[in-house]
N, C-alpha and C positions, 0 to 999 in steps of 0.2 A: 495317629499318623507317625508321631515321633517314635513310639515304641516299635511300630512296624519297620521303620527305617533302621533303627538301632539294633533290633533283636533278631532279624531274619537273615543275617549274613552279608549285608551290604558292606563292601570294603572301602567305600569312599569316605571323605571327611564330612562330618555332620556338625552343624552349629544350631543351637536352640536360641530362639529370640522371643523374649516376652518381657516387657518393661516392668512387670509386677514382681519378678523373681530374680534373685541373684544365682540361684541354682535350681535345676529341675532334673529328675531322674538320675541324680548323682553327677550331673555334668554342669559346667558353667553355663549360665544363661545371659545372653546379651540384651541390652536395652533396645537396640535397633540394629538393622543390617549394617549400617555404616560403621558401627563400633567394632565390627569383626576385623575391618582393615584389610580385607582380601577381596579379590575378584571371586564372585560366587557363580557356580554353574547354573543353579536353579534355586528359586525362592518359592516355597509352598506357603500360600496364604490361607489361614483358617481362622478368621476373626469376624466379628460382626460387620455386616456389609457397609455400614456408615463410615467405617474407618479404612476400608479397602483401598479406595482411590488415592488417598493421601499416602498410605504405606507403600503402594506401588510406585508412586512418583518419587518418594524419598529414597526408595531402594534401587531406582533405575540406574544410578551411577555404578553400583556394585554388581548388578546382574541385568542381563537382557532377557532372561527366561523365567516365566512365572506360571505356576499352577494355582488357580484360584478356586478353592473348595467352597468358599462362602456362597450362600444363596442370598436372595433378596434383591435380585436384579430384574431383567426383563420379564421373568416368569411371574412377577408379582403385580404387574400393572404399570400405570403411568410413571410413578415416582421411581420405580425400579428400572424402567426403560431409560429414564433420564440419567440415572446413575451409570447404567451400562454404556450409554452413548458417551458420557464424559470419560469413562474408563477406556473406551475405544480410541478416543482422541489422544489420551495420554500415551497409549500403545503406539499410535502412529507417529506422534511427535518425537517420542523417545526411541523409536525403532525397536519395540519390545515384541517378544513372542509370548502370547498368553493362551493357556489351555483353560477352558471354563468361561465365565464363572459358573457356580452352581453345578460342580461336577464331583465325582468320586475321587478323581486323581488318575494315576496310571501305575501299572506294574510291569517290570521288566525281569522275568524269572531268571534269565541267564546271569544278570548282574546281581541277583538276589535283592533287587530294589523294589520294595512295595511302598510307593509314594502315594498311598491312598488310605482311606479308612475302612477298607475291606480286610477282614482277618486272614492271616495265613499267607502261604505262598503257593500259587498254582504250579502244576507240573510244567517243566520246561518242554517246549515242543515247537511246531512249525506253523501254528495258527495265530494270526494277529487278529484280535477282536476289538472292534471299535463300537462303542455303545453310546446312544443318546440317553440311556437310563442307567444310573448307577446301580440301583437295586437289581435290575435285570442282569447287569454284568456280574454281580455277586452270585445270582442264581445260576447263570450260565457256567461260571467257574465251578460251582458245586456239582452240577450235572456232568460237566466235562471230566471231573475226577472219576466218576462212575463209568463214563464212556471211554476212559483211557485216551482222552484228547489232551495234548499239551499246548502251551502258548509260547509264542515268541514275544508277544506284547499284549497287554490289555489296556485299552485307553478309553476313559469316560470323557466325552466331549461337552456334556452339560449344555449350556446355552449357545455354544459354538460362536461366540462373539468374534473370534478371529481364526483360531485353528478349527477347521471343520473337516467333514469327510473327504472333500476334494483334495485338500492339502495333505491329509493323512494317507490317502490312496497313493499319491505321488511319492511320498516318503517311503511307505511300506513296500512299494514295488521294487525299490532299490535295496531293501533290507535283506541281506543274505540269509538271515535266520528264518525268514517268512516264506512259506510255500503257498499258503492260501489266506486270503483276506476275508474276514467275516464282519458284516455290519448289521447292527440293529438301528434302524432309522425311524424317526417319527415325522421327519420332514427333511427336505434338502435345502441347505442354505443358499448355495449358488448353483442353480440348476444347469445353466449353460456350461460353466467351468467344470462341474461334476461330470457332465456328459463327455466333454472334450478329454478330460483326464482318464475317465473310465475306459474310453475307446482305445487308449494307448497302453493300458495295463497288460502286462504279459502273464500275470498270475490269475488263477481262478478267484472271482469275487462273488461271495454268497451274501445275499441280503434277506433279512427278516424285517419286513416293513409293517409298521403299525399305522392305524388311522384309516381303516377301510370304510368306516361308517361316519355319519355326521356326528353322532354322540362321542365316538372315540376321538374325532378331530377336536371337539371341544375340550375333552379331557387332556389332550396333548398340549393345547394352548395354555392351560393352567399349570401343566407339569413342567414344561421347559420353555414356554413362551414361543414355541415354534408354530409355524403354519404348516399343516400336514400336506396340503396340496391335493390336487385331484388324483384319485386312484388310477384313472385311465391314463393320465399324463405320466404318472410314475411308472406304470407298467410299460408304456411305450419307450420311456427313457431307458429302463433296465434292459428291455429287449434289444434296443438299438446299440447299447453299449456291450452287449454280450454278458450281462450280469445274470447270475443264477438266482432266481427268486424263490425262497422257501415260503410256503403258505402257512405252515405251523411250526412250532418249536421243535416237535419231533422230527419233521422233515429237515429242518435246519441242521440238527445234529447228524442225521443220516447223510446229508450232503457233505458236511464237514468231515465226517469219518472217511467217506470215499475220497474226497479231495486231498486230505492230509496224509492218508496212508497208502495211496497208490498213484501211479502216473496216469495221465490221460490215455484212454484206449487208442490203439494204433489204427483201428477201423471201426465200422459200425456193425460188425458181425459178432454175434453172441451165441454161446452154447449153454443150454440148461442141463445141469447134472442133478438128479434128484433120487431119493430113495422111496418116493411115493408118487403114484400115478396122478392122483387128484391135484396136489399142488403143482405138479408139472404142467397139467392142462390149464390151470388158472394162470400160471406164469406165462404160458404160451399166448393166452388171451390178452395179457397185459401188453404184448408187443404190437397189438393192433393200432394202426395210425401213429406209430412212433418211427423216428428216424433210425432207431436201433432195430436190427433185423436178426431173425434166427438164421444161423448159418447152416448150409447143407453139409453133412459130414462125408468126406471122401471115402470111397470103398475100401481103400487100403487101411484107413484108420478103423473102419467098422470091423474088418477082419482081425485087427490087433485086439480090439475090445472083446470080440467073441472068444478069443483064446483063454480069457480068464473070467469073464462074466457068466453067470448062470444062463442056461438056455432060454429061460423065461424073460430075461432082461431085454429091454428095447435098446438098440444101438442107433436109433434114429435120434432126431433132436426134438424134444428132450430125451436125454439118455436116462433110462430108469435102471438104477442099480439094485432095486428091490428092497423090501423092508428090513431084511437081515444084514444089509451092507454094513461092514465095519470100515475103519479108517483106511485099511490097506486097499480096499476096492476103490475108494475115492481117490487115493494117492495115485494108483496106477492109471485110472481114468483121466485125471488131471494131467498126468505126465504125457499121455498120448494126445 
């Protein structure tokens, strides 16, 4: 985490804290946060869980903002839940903001700030990704590089003790760098608040939701200590809030590609342009029972198309440019 923050271009001031060392990575190391003697924007805690609560309490005068990477809280059972409950009480009494515990951290590509233990820096872009799984966040960033999708922010919420998807939706809706909000959820912490916030969001929200079966819900409980909730209830909440739900990882990326790289369509009318009859017919079938409709092409546009398309081409919808079509045929057709 320290190397990520120091070596990937972040321009802010960075302090290393570890009571065992006088120096780390060629820099001065402080015994505790108070020793720094300054107000700190953010404290990142990556220590054994048994020390976390004391360190947060001791550091609360120097900073109000914490990312807790450490695991060993509500995801581990009764003792862990007790520890997390005590941490929440500290946060409330000291008016702290805490991301985590049991999280990967967060990444802000524009600031070149990788405050996480994921390697490298994702491409800067307009997708804000909030994930309940740190490992999945890393995988998503890897795939996104191949798909040419860039991020405004990547946030791992872990156990969502305090900062959860509802609070992040509200924050990201106001973020000028974010065009689309992507969520990987295993459960919703505050269902009512989430629904209220989601209904007010002006940006597209895309959700990849895990926990569709009884077995996967048990796996979720041991992973982040979350209750996955009823699949039917979740679907109803997403539908009511106007949230786009992806059924698979592939569909998730397809939707993010569309939302991040284009504006919402101005109407429900669509035109298919193809260089092969078969795929054109299959695509036409895909419009069945959808709100999106195939547009009828006006006669004047058909006449313009016939001026340069081969006689064998179809100028109905789908428009068939034939198998020998090069880019010039597509370009002229798209122009019309």
